[in-house]
C-alpha distance (Angstrom), angle and dihedral (degrees) to the residues before:
residue distance angle dihedral
X1 . . .
X2 3.79 . .
X3 3.76 136.6 .
X4 3.81 128.5 -166.2
X5 3.79 129.7 -164.9
X6 3.79 131.4 162.5
X7 3.75 149.5 172.4
X8 3.72 137.3 -176.9
X9 3.78 94.9 -87.3
X10 3.78 122.4 89.9
X11 3.76 131.4 -170.3
X12 3.74 135.9 -171.1
X13 3.74 136.6 -168.8
X14 3.75 146.3 158.4
X15 3.79 121.0 -94.1
X16 3.80 127.1 -166.5
X17 3.77 111.9 -164.4
X18 3.81 99.1 176.7
X19 3.78 93.9 -153.8
X20 3.80 94.5 -52.9
X21 3.78 124.1 126.2
X22 3.84 109.5 -79.2
X23 3.80 112.2 -118.3
X24 3.82 97.0 179.1
X25 3.80 139.4 7.9
X26 3.81 139.8 168.8
X27 3.79 125.1 -104.6
X28 3.82 119.8 -141.1
X29 3.82 90.4 -100.9
X30 3.81 91.7 57.0
X31 3.80 97.6 -103.3
X32 3.79 113.8 139.1
X33 3.81 115.8 -131.0
X34 3.81 116.2 -149.4
X35 3.82 119.0 -162.1
X36 3.82 120.8 -147.0
X37 3.80 123.8 -168.6
X38 3.81 97.4 -147.8
X39 3.83 138.4 13.2
X40 3.81 92.9 -102.0
X41 3.82 91.5 56.1
X42 3.80 89.5 46.9
X43 3.80 91.8 55.5
X44 3.82 93.1 47.7
X45 3.81 91.3 45.8
X46 3.79 91.8 49.3
X47 3.80 92.7 50.8
X48 3.79 91.5 49.3
X49 3.83 94.5 47.9
X50 3.79 93.0 48.6
X51 3.80 87.7 71.3
X52 3.84 90.6 62.3
X53 3.79 129.3 73.0
X54 3.79 93.8 -132.4
X55 3.82 119.3 113.6
X56 3.78 110.0 -120.1
X57 3.77 146.8 167.0
X58 3.82 123.7 -148.2
X59 3.81 116.2 -154.4
X60 3.79 133.1 175.2
X61 3.77 113.2 -115.4
X62 3.81 110.1 -97.2
X63 3.80 95.0 11.2
X64 3.85 119.7 136.2
X65 3.83 89.8 -108.4
X66 3.80 90.4 52.8
X67 3.80 92.5 50.4
X68 3.82 92.5 46.2
X69 3.81 91.6 51.1
X70 3.82 91.7 48.7
X71 3.81 91.5 50.8
X72 3.79 90.4 48.5
X73 3.81 93.8 51.6
X74 3.81 92.3 42.2
X75 3.81 91.2 53.0
X76 3.78 91.0 46.9
X77 3.81 92.8 54.5
X78 3.80 92.0 44.6
X79 3.81 89.2 56.1
X80 3.81 91.3 47.2
X81 3.79 90.5 51.8
X82 3.79 92.0 52.3
X83 3.80 90.9 48.4
X84 3.80 91.1 52.1
X85 3.81 91.7 46.7
X86 3.82 92.7 51.6
X87 3.81 91.2 45.1
X88 3.83 99.6 47.0
X89 3.81 101.5 24.8
X90 3.82 114.7 -179.5
X91 3.81 92.6 12.0
X92 3.78 90.2 60.0
X93 3.83 92.9 48.3
X94 3.80 90.8 50.5
X95 3.80 91.8 48.9
X96 3.81 91.2 48.6
X97 3.78 91.6 50.6
X98 3.82 92.0 50.4
X99 3.81 90.1 48.5
X100 3.81 91.9 52.3
X101 3.80 91.2 47.4
X102 3.82 90.3 51.4
X103 3.80 91.7 48.3
X104 3.80 91.2 51.0
X105 3.82 92.3 47.5
X106 3.81 91.2 47.4
X107 3.79 90.3 52.1
X108 3.81 90.4 49.7
X109 3.81 91.5 49.5
X110 3.80 90.9 50.4
X111 3.80 90.1 49.8
X112 3.82 90.7 53.0
X113 3.80 101.0 39.6
X114 3.82 100.0 34.7
X115 3.79 133.7 51.5
X116 3.78 121.8 -119.2
X117 3.76 125.8 -121.2
X118 3.81 89.5 -103.5
X119 3.82 89.4 63.8
X120 3.80 94.4 48.7
X121 3.80 90.6 74.1
X122 3.80 88.9 45.9
X123 3.81 91.3 53.7
X124 3.80 91.7 47.1
X125 3.81 91.6 54.2
X126 3.81 103.6 34.5
X127 3.82 105.1 21.6
X128 3.79 136.5 -91.9
X129 3.79 121.4 -72.3
X130 3.79 120.1 -172.8
X131 3.82 90.2 -165.2
X132 3.79 96.5 58.1
X133 3.80 115.9 110.5
X134 3.77 132.6 -179.2
X135 3.77 121.3 -135.2
X136 3.78 123.0 -144.5
X137 3.78 121.9 -112.1
X138 3.77 116.5 -95.3
X139 3.76 91.8 -115.7
X140 3.79 90.3 57.9
X141 3.78 95.7 46.0
X142 3.78 97.3 50.2
X143 3.82 95.4 78.3
X144 3.78 118.9 123.1
X145 3.83 92.4 -130.7
X146 3.75 138.5 17.3
X147 3.79 87.9 -100.8
X148 3.76 95.0 59.0
X149 3.79 132.5 -105.7
X150 3.76 94.4 -53.6
X151 3.80 93.4 50.3
X152 3.78 95.4 -132.2
X153 3.78 102.0 90.6
X154 3.79 96.4 -98.6
X155 3.78 97.8 107.9
X156 3.77 121.5 146.7
X157 3.79 91.8 -108.6
X158 3.80 93.3 77.6
X159 3.79 110.7 100.3
X160 3.80 90.5 -166.5
X161 3.81 90.3 63.2
X162 3.77 96.3 38.8
X163 3.79 111.8 150.7
X164 3.79 102.6 -136.3
X165 3.80 91.4 -179.1
X166 3.80 88.9 61.7
X167 3.80 89.2 58.4
X168 3.80 88.1 78.0
X169 3.82 89.4 70.7
X170 3.79 95.5 36.2
X171 3.80 101.1 85.0
X172 3.79 123.3 158.3
X173 3.81 115.3 -103.6
X174 3.81 116.5 -151.2
X175 3.81 116.5 -134.8
X176 3.76 132.1 -164.2
X177 3.80 90.7 -128.6
X178 3.80 134.5 15.3
X179 3.75 124.2 179.6
X180 3.83 106.9 -104.5
X181 3.79 116.8 -113.3
X182 3.81 124.8 -154.8
X183 3.80 106.0 -115.7
X184 3.82 97.1 -156.0
X185 3.79 135.9 -5.2
X186 3.80 144.2 173.2
X187 3.79 118.2 -113.4
X188 3.80 124.3 174.0
X189 3.78 93.8 -22.8
X190 3.81 95.8 -45.8
X191 3.78 127.1 107.4
X192 3.80 111.6 -139.3
X193 3.78 118.1 -163.4
X194 3.77 141.9 151.3
X195 3.83 113.8 -84.7
X196 3.80 93.6 -124.8
X197 3.81 124.1 71.9
X198 3.78 119.9 -106.7
X199 3.78 111.6 -110.0
X200 3.79 123.8 -142.5
X201 3.80 109.1 -107.3
X202 3.79 122.2 -130.0
X203 3.82 92.8 -118.4
X204 3.82 89.3 57.7
X205 3.79 89.3 58.7
X206 3.82 88.4 47.8
X207 3.80 89.1 56.0
X208 3.81 88.5 52.9
X209 3.80 89.3 57.2
X210 3.80 89.4 62.2
X211 3.79 90.5 48.5
X212 3.79 89.5 59.0
X213 3.80 86.8 67.9
X214 3.81 93.7 40.3
X215 3.81 91.5 54.9
X216 3.81 91.1 47.7
X217 3.81 93.5 49.6
X218 3.80 93.1 49.7
X219 3.80 95.0 44.7
X220 3.79 97.7 43.2
X221 3.80 93.5 46.8
X222 3.82 91.0 53.1
X223 3.83 93.8 48.7
X224 3.81 93.3 45.4
X225 3.81 91.0 68.5
X226 3.84 106.9 18.2
X227 3.78 98.8 -161.8
X228 3.78 135.7 123.8
X229 3.81 91.5 -99.4
X230 3.81 90.8 53.5
X231 3.80 90.7 49.6
X232 3.80 91.1 50.4
X233 3.82 92.0 49.1
X234 3.81 90.4 46.5
X235 3.81 91.5 53.9
X236 3.80 93.5 49.3
X237 3.80 97.9 44.7
X238 3.81 94.5 42.9
X239 3.81 93.7 49.2
X240 3.82 91.6 50.9
X241 3.80 93.1 50.5
X242 3.83 89.6 45.9
X243 3.83 89.7 52.0
X244 3.81 92.2 55.6
X245 3.81 89.7 49.8
X246 3.82 93.9 49.5
X247 3.83 92.4 47.4
X248 3.78 90.5 49.8
X249 3.82 91.6 49.0
X250 3.81 92.1 46.3
X251 3.80 94.3 52.8
X252 3.81 92.1 48.5
X253 3.81 89.9 48.9
X254 3.82 94.2 47.7
X255 3.79 101.3 44.6
X256 3.78 136.3 41.4
X257 3.79 116.5 -155.2
X258 3.82 108.4 132.1
X259 3.79 97.6 -171.4
X260 3.79 139.3 124.8
X261 3.81 91.8 -95.6
X262 3.79 89.3 61.6
X263 3.82 91.4 53.3
X264 3.79 91.8 47.8
X265 3.81 89.5 50.5
X266 3.80 89.8 52.2
X267 3.80 89.9 51.1
X268 3.82 90.1 52.7
X269 3.83 91.0 51.6
X270 3.82 89.7 49.5
X271 3.80 90.7 51.4
X272 3.82 89.3 52.2
X273 3.81 90.3 49.4
X274 3.79 91.9 51.9
X275 3.81 91.0 51.0
X276 3.79 90.3 46.7
X277 3.82 94.2 49.7
X278 3.80 97.3 48.5
X279 3.81 89.2 58.2
X280 3.82 97.4 48.8
X281 3.81 100.7 91.6
X282 3.81 96.4 56.0
X283 3.79 96.0 34.0
X284 3.79 89.7 111.5
X285 3.78 91.1 59.3
X286 3.80 121.0 24.3
X287 3.84 111.1 -19.6
X288 3.80 101.3 61.1
X289 3.82 91.9 104.2
X290 3.82 92.4 51.0
X291 3.81 92.4 46.9
X292 3.81 93.5 50.8
X293 3.82 91.2 44.3
X294 3.83 91.8 59.3
X295 3.81 90.7 44.2
X296 3.81 91.2 51.7
X297 3.80 91.2 47.5
X298 3.82 89.4 60.5
X299 3.80 93.3 43.0
X300 3.81 95.9 47.0
X301 3.79 89.3 48.0
X302 3.81 86.4 57.7
X303 3.82 90.1 48.5
X304 3.81 91.9 53.4
X305 3.80 90.3 45.9
X306 3.81 91.4 53.7
X307 3.81 92.0 47.7
X308 3.80 90.9 50.5
X309 3.81 90.4 49.8
X310 3.80 90.8 55.5
X311 3.82 86.3 73.4
X312 3.79 96.6 37.2
X313 3.83 97.5 44.2
X314 3.83 104.5 26.2
X315 3.82 91.2 165.5
X316 3.84 90.7 82.9
X317 3.80 97.5 27.0
X318 3.81 94.9 130.1
X319 3.80 93.0 55.5
X320 3.80 92.2 47.7
X321 3.80 92.9 49.8
X322 3.80 91.1 48.6
X323 3.81 91.9 53.5
X324 3.81 91.6 45.6
X325 3.82 91.0 52.8
X326 3.84 91.0 50.6
X327 3.81 90.6 51.6
X328 3.82 91.3 48.6
X329 3.84 92.8 50.7
X330 3.81 93.2 47.8
X331 3.82 91.6 45.7
X332 3.80 90.8 54.4
X333 3.81 89.3 54.8
X334 3.82 92.2 48.1
X335 3.79 90.5 51.3
X336 3.79 89.3 49.4
X337 3.82 91.2 51.5
X338 3.81 89.5 60.7
X339 3.80 91.5 62.6
X340 3.81 98.8 49.5
X341 3.79 134.5 59.0
X342 3.80 135.0 -133.5
X343 2.97 132.9 -38.2
X344 3.84 91.6 22.9
X345 3.80 88.9 47.4
X346 3.81 91.5 59.6
X347 3.80 91.5 56.8
X348 3.81 91.8 54.9
X349 3.81 92.1 42.9
X350 3.79 96.0 54.7
X351 3.79 94.6 43.3
X352 3.81 88.1 51.4
X353 3.83 91.1 47.5
X354 3.81 90.0 51.1
X355 3.80 90.2 53.0
X356 3.80 92.6 46.9
X357 3.80 95.7 47.7
X358 3.81 101.8 37.3
X359 3.80 104.4 15.6
X360 3.80 96.0 92.3
X361 3.82 89.5 51.5
X362 3.80 91.4 56.7
X363 3.79 88.5 79.3
X364 3.80 88.4 75.7
X365 3.80 92.6 54.2
X366 3.81 91.6 48.0
X367 3.80 91.9 47.9
X368 3.81 92.8 51.5
X369 3.79 95.3 40.0
X370 3.80 93.4 53.0
X371 3.81 90.9 69.4
X372 3.77 91.1 55.6
X373 3.81 92.0 50.4
X374 3.80 95.5 54.7
X375 3.79 140.3 -36.3
X376 3.80 89.0 -116.3
X377 3.81 92.9 58.2
X378 3.79 90.8 42.7
X379 3.81 91.5 53.3
X380 3.80 90.9 46.6
X381 3.81 92.1 51.3
X382 3.81 91.2 47.8
X383 3.78 89.6 53.4
X384 3.82 93.6 46.7
X385 3.80 93.6 47.9
X386 3.80 97.2 34.8
X387 3.80 87.3 127.4
X388 3.78 117.0 40.4
X389 3.84 123.8 179.9
X390 3.79 114.9 -119.4
X391 3.78 132.4 -153.4
X392 3.79 116.8 -111.6
X393 3.78 102.6 -118.9
X394 3.81 96.4 -150.5
X395 3.80 93.1 48.8
X396 3.81 94.1 45.3
X397 3.80 95.1 49.5
X398 3.80 93.4 44.7
X399 3.80 92.5 49.6
X400 3.81 92.4 46.8
X401 3.80 91.3 47.5
X402 3.79 89.0 49.7
X403 3.81 91.3 53.4
X404 3.80 91.9 48.1
X405 3.80 88.1 50.6
X406 3.81 88.7 54.1
X407 3.79 89.2 53.4
X408 3.80 92.4 50.1
X409 3.79 88.4 46.9
X410 3.79 91.1 53.8
X411 3.81 90.3 53.5
X412 3.81 89.2 54.9
X413 3.81 96.0 45.8
X414 3.82 91.1 47.1
X415 3.83 89.4 61.4
X416 3.80 94.1 63.2
X417 3.78 121.0 104.5
X418 3.83 136.1 160.6
X419 3.81 122.1 -105.2
X420 3.82 127.2 -160.7
X421 3.81 99.5 178.0
X422 3.80 118.5 110.4
X423 3.81 91.4 -128.9
X424 3.81 104.7 42.9
X425 3.82 95.2 -176.3
X426 3.78 102.3 108.0
X427 3.78 141.4 114.2
X428 3.81 91.5 -69.6
X429 3.79 90.4 59.1
X430 3.80 92.1 43.0
X431 3.79 92.6 53.4
X432 3.81 91.0 47.5
X433 3.82 91.3 53.2
X434 3.79 91.3 46.9
X435 3.81 89.3 51.2
X436 3.80 89.4 50.0
X437 3.81 89.1 52.9
X438 3.81 89.7 52.6
X439 3.80 92.8 52.5
X440 3.80 91.0 46.3
X441 3.81 91.5 51.1
X442 3.82 92.9 49.2
X443 3.80 90.2 48.9
X444 3.82 89.7 49.2
X445 3.79 93.5 49.9
X446 3.81 95.8 44.4
X447 3.80 99.6 45.9
X448 3.80 106.5 23.6
X449 3.80 104.4 32.2
X450 3.81 107.7 27.1
X451 3.81 92.4 28.3
X452 3.82 98.4 56.2
X453 3.82 134.7 67.6
X454 3.81 90.1 36.9
X455 3.79 111.2 166.3
X456 3.81 96.0 179.4
X457 3.80 123.0 11.0
X458 3.79 117.8 -133.8
X459 3.81 93.7 -117.9
X460 3.81 91.4 55.1
X461 3.79 97.3 36.2
X462 3.80 107.4 65.2
X463 3.78 142.3 -28.2
X464 3.80 94.3 -108.7
X465 3.81 92.4 46.2
X466 3.79 90.8 51.8
X467 3.82 90.6 50.0
X468 3.81 91.4 48.2
X469 3.81 93.1 47.6
X470 3.79 92.7 50.2
X471 3.81 95.9 41.7
X472 3.80 100.7 44.3
X473 3.79 93.1 55.6
X474 3.80 89.2 71.7
X475 3.86 97.1 61.1
X476 3.81 89.7 38.4
X477 3.80 92.5 55.4
X478 3.80 94.2 40.6
X479 3.81 92.4 50.2
X480 3.78 93.1 48.4
X481 3.82 93.4 47.2
X482 3.80 90.1 50.2
X483 3.81 91.7 50.1
X484 3.80 92.3 46.2
X485 3.81 91.7 49.9
X486 3.81 90.9 51.9
X487 3.81 89.9 47.4
X488 3.80 89.8 57.9
X489 3.82 87.7 60.7
X490 3.80 92.7 46.5
X491 3.81 92.2 53.2
X492 3.82 94.0 60.8
X493 3.82 96.3 37.3
X494 3.84 112.9 118.7
X495 3.81 98.0 -156.9
X496 3.83 93.4 111.6
X497 3.83 136.3 66.3
X498 3.82 119.1 -79.3
X499 3.78 91.6 23.9
X500 3.79 111.3 114.1
X501 3.79 112.2 177.0
X502 3.82 89.9 -149.6
X503 3.81 88.6 67.5
X504 3.79 88.0 69.6
X505 3.79 124.2 78.9
X506 3.80 117.3 -101.3
X507 3.81 95.6 -94.7
X508 3.81 94.1 50.7
X509 3.80 93.0 39.4
X510 3.78 89.8 58.2
X511 3.81 89.5 53.8
X512 3.81 95.8 46.4
X513 3.81 116.4 109.1
X514 3.79 124.7 -143.1
X515 3.80 91.1 -160.2
X516 3.78 127.9 28.3
X517 3.78 117.2 -114.2
X518 3.81 112.4 -127.7
X519 3.80 89.7 -126.8
X520 3.81 91.1 59.3
X521 3.79 90.4 55.4
X522 3.80 91.8 49.5
X523 3.82 94.3 44.6
X524 3.80 91.1 49.5
X525 3.80 101.3 44.3
X526 3.79 99.4 34.3
X527 3.81 91.8 43.2
X528 3.80 94.0 54.6
X529 3.81 92.0 38.1
X530 3.80 92.7 55.2
X531 3.81 91.0 44.1
X532 3.80 90.1 53.2
X533 3.79 90.8 47.1
X534 3.81 91.0 50.8
X535 3.80 88.2 55.6
X536 3.80 90.4 44.9
X537 3.75 122.2 113.7
X538 3.75 139.1 -145.9
X539 3.77 129.5 -160.4
X540 3.78 135.3 -149.9
X541 3.77 126.8 172.7
X542 3.75 137.0 -147.4
X543 3.78 139.4 159.1
X544 3.77 103.7 -85.0
X545 3.76 151.9 -22.7
X546 3.77 125.2 -96.6
X547 3.79 124.9 -178.7
X548 3.79 115.3 -152.5
X549 3.78 125.7 -178.3
X550 3.76 126.9 -156.7
X551 3.81 124.5 -173.8
X552 3.79 93.0 -142.1
X553 3.80 95.5 57.4
X554 3.77 101.7 57.7
X555 3.78 94.7 -125.3
X556 3.78 149.3 4.7
X557 3.77 126.9 -26.9
X558 3.78 120.6 -156.6
X559 3.75 121.1 -152.3
X560 3.73 110.4 -146.2
X561 3.53 138.3 -83.4
X562 3.63 111.5 86.9
X563 3.74 137.9 99.4
X564 3.78 108.0 -66.6
X565 3.75 109.2 -160.1
X566 3.63 122.1 -155.7
X567 3.81 135.5 -85.3
X568 3.80 100.1 -49.2
X569 3.79 90.9 15.4
X570 3.81 91.2 34.5
X571 3.78 85.2 81.3
X572 3.83 92.9 57.5
X573 3.78 129.6 73.6
X574 3.80 107.7 -135.6
X575 3.77 130.7 -157.1
X576 3.78 117.3 -111.2
X577 3.80 116.8 -117.4
X578 3.80 107.8 -133.3
X579 3.79 111.9 -130.9
X580 3.81 95.7 7.9
X581 3.80 114.8 171.9
X582 3.81 93.3 -129.9
X583 3.76 129.3 28.9
X584 3.74 115.0 -118.1
X585 3.78 92.2 -117.7
X586 3.82 89.9 58.8
X587 3.80 93.3 48.9
X588 3.77 91.5 48.1
X589 3.75 92.5 48.5
X590 3.81 87.9 57.3
X591 3.79 90.2 50.2
X592 3.79 93.5 52.5
X593 3.80 92.5 46.0
X594 3.81 90.0 53.2
X595 3.81 90.2 48.1
X596 3.82 90.1 54.0
X597 3.81 90.5 48.9
X598 3.79 89.8 52.9
X599 3.80 91.2 50.1
X600 3.82 90.3 53.8
X601 3.81 97.1 40.5
X602 3.85 95.7 91.6
X603 3.81 88.0 66.2
X604 3.81 87.4 74.6
X605 3.84 86.1 72.0
X606 3.81 112.0 168.2
X607 3.80 94.6 4.7
X608 3.82 87.9 84.6
X609 3.79 123.6 49.2
X610 3.79 121.6 -155.3
X611 3.80 98.1 -85.7
X612 3.81 92.4 45.7
X613 3.79 91.8 47.9
X614 3.81 93.1 50.2
X615 3.82 91.0 45.1
X616 3.81 93.0 51.7
X617 3.82 92.8 48.5
X618 3.81 91.3 47.1
X619 3.80 91.4 50.3
X620 3.82 91.3 50.4
X621 3.80 94.3 48.5
X622 3.80 92.4 47.7
X623 3.79 90.0 46.7
X624 3.82 87.9 59.2
X625 3.80 90.7 48.4
X626 3.81 93.8 48.9
X627 3.82 91.8 48.2
X628 3.83 89.8 51.5
X629 3.80 93.2 48.0
X630 3.79 93.0 46.8
X631 3.80 92.0 45.5
X632 3.81 93.1 51.2
X633 3.81 92.7 53.0
X634 3.81 118.9 93.9
X635 3.78 127.7 -108.4
X636 3.80 111.3 -111.4
X637 3.81 93.8 24.1
X638 3.78 116.0 108.0
X639 3.79 115.8 -116.2
X640 3.81 90.4 -150.5
X641 3.77 129.7 40.8
X642 3.79 130.0 3.6
X643 3.78 121.8 -39.1
X644 3.81 103.4 -126.5
X645 3.78 131.1 -14.5
X646 3.78 121.4 -50.2
X647 3.82 112.2 -109.6
X648 3.79 132.9 -169.0
X649 3.81 122.7 -155.1
X650 3.79 123.5 -160.1
X651 3.79 141.8 147.7
X652 3.78 128.9 -129.2
X653 3.81 137.4 164.5
X654 3.80 94.2 -112.9
X655 3.78 129.7 97.8
X656 3.78 119.6 -116.4
X657 3.80 92.8 -118.0
X658 3.80 91.3 52.0
X659 3.82 91.3 49.4
X660 3.80 93.3 47.1
X661 3.81 91.1 47.7
X662 3.80 90.9 50.8
X663 3.81 90.5 51.9
X664 3.81 92.9 47.8
X665 3.80 94.2 49.6
X666 3.81 92.6 43.9
X667 3.79 94.3 -118.5
X668 3.81 120.6 161.3
X669 3.79 113.3 -116.6
X670 3.83 115.0 -143.6
X671 3.80 106.8 -137.7
X672 3.81 94.3 -165.4
X673 3.80 90.7 52.5
X674 3.80 89.9 50.5
X675 3.80 90.8 51.3
X676 3.80 91.8 52.3
X677 3.79 90.3 46.4
X678 3.79 89.6 49.8
X679 3.81 91.2 58.5
X680 3.79 93.2 51.6
X681 3.79 102.6 58.8
X682 3.78 145.9 13.5
X683 3.79 95.7 -107.7
X684 3.76 111.1 122.8
X685 3.73 144.5 166.8
X686 3.81 132.9 -159.7
X687 3.80 114.9 -151.1
């Protein structure tokens, strides 16, 4: 579609497009070309321009007329450039070189002082950070001058001049070994990272498949014998498997290598995990040494990897050495625990667990404390830890969410049993459905209530909030797994009406209980109660929000007055919902009250059979969910149905009276004729 109008007047001007899509340009004869992106915009633009005395053409973007006009103007300016070059000679070449240098420097300044489009989505999801910078790719930064290798500003680093045809011959070649590169790091108060988000690799998802079995083994073994010893063994074995997973995730987030050696290393870690898991059940009797040996194999492999990286990536050598020393100290305690017996063994175990879980975080305390000891030590620590590796926030949250999803998935799979009755609708089935409703509610609360409206993510917000967010996920996951494992026993229990154990297949019948063990009640109620409390939130208010950055704290500090949300969500800063039906503090108070009720529910003992216990817990969890959903809705907006009448807006070249008359008389309106009429004149109607 094109439209041409003109008059005797001409105008000219300079236009700077700065890489954006050109919406208008001048032809050599002085006519201004306007570009529309769709026919409707072209019609509106034409009607508006008809009121001016300026000659113009209106073309659809990408139409043959648009392309022909662009080629014409491009050829015209190419000829003008050659004329100027022949007329001014060396002066023109010098001016052109200065212009290209200025363009390259301007682009570099924009890259340093502004955030790219790729980070806009990151800020929207995880919170804005004025001290976040993106580093260029190595291929782009290896040029011999700011103009690129050819010296004329046409280097391969320019995305605007990217040769997509060359991509056909630019395939990725796999190597056995690539030198690891730090993905993101802190330096003098700034966080430097690649502009693109880090994607989850396929082998990471493969590792998660193994953890499906590890979670099931730990949970089922604890629920099989619900005693204090089983709970203690569950805590130890689950924490150790969690530590291997977090170390694996941390290394992948810190370093980029993408080679065959990395895959082989992952396979070795998986082999250690398999050996560790097959020795979990009897670790309290005769396989403790074997279990710890496989755990130490994975940990010492990480120690050797860190020590090797101190030579390969010297930029963060101090951090790598610190982590290697922590692993060595904890490993010495684990080895010592093999040679002693309980209760002395428990002392060594929990000191070693403390080092494994919180040892790497101690570097922050040492770094801060050094300044209070003396300026000399503070300056030395600043020099040693001038570069500090950072966690990729997208990768960390996606991996954590994936692990939580595995845990929720285990709670669903654990509900399944096999029926051999002709009916199949009995108390067993009812308890399984109620358990499914619990898992669905927890998933809803975690991902779609606590996980949305985040103004500042915990990892980006503050050091302490990042530590809390990372640490509290462990008790949350452990509590939920313990509750889900106990629920699997409650589902097949035949201590209630309409629950005949003979309706189950032989395997499940042998596992069915005629009377609930007290430990099952405590595991189930306390597990889910603690999990709900870990997801709970707490609110405080104050006048405003101020973001302060300090180079010695590896990230942003927030001075109060914001919405503080709970234990897991306590670490986040959430957006306020204007006009919400319930304040967040009221909703969170309900959540904590329900968590306390769940913690006390086992005291009912034999007053509640299995189906009644599961029904009460399900009702409480769904009550929390309903309160949250109701509280997040807006006052004045209907909960059911559409808010306001549905309206349709369109344009046509027919007057309102004509359209109304046609409807009254029952005439048929030809849409194609209206469209043609619409293109001919400025008459219009909004309906």
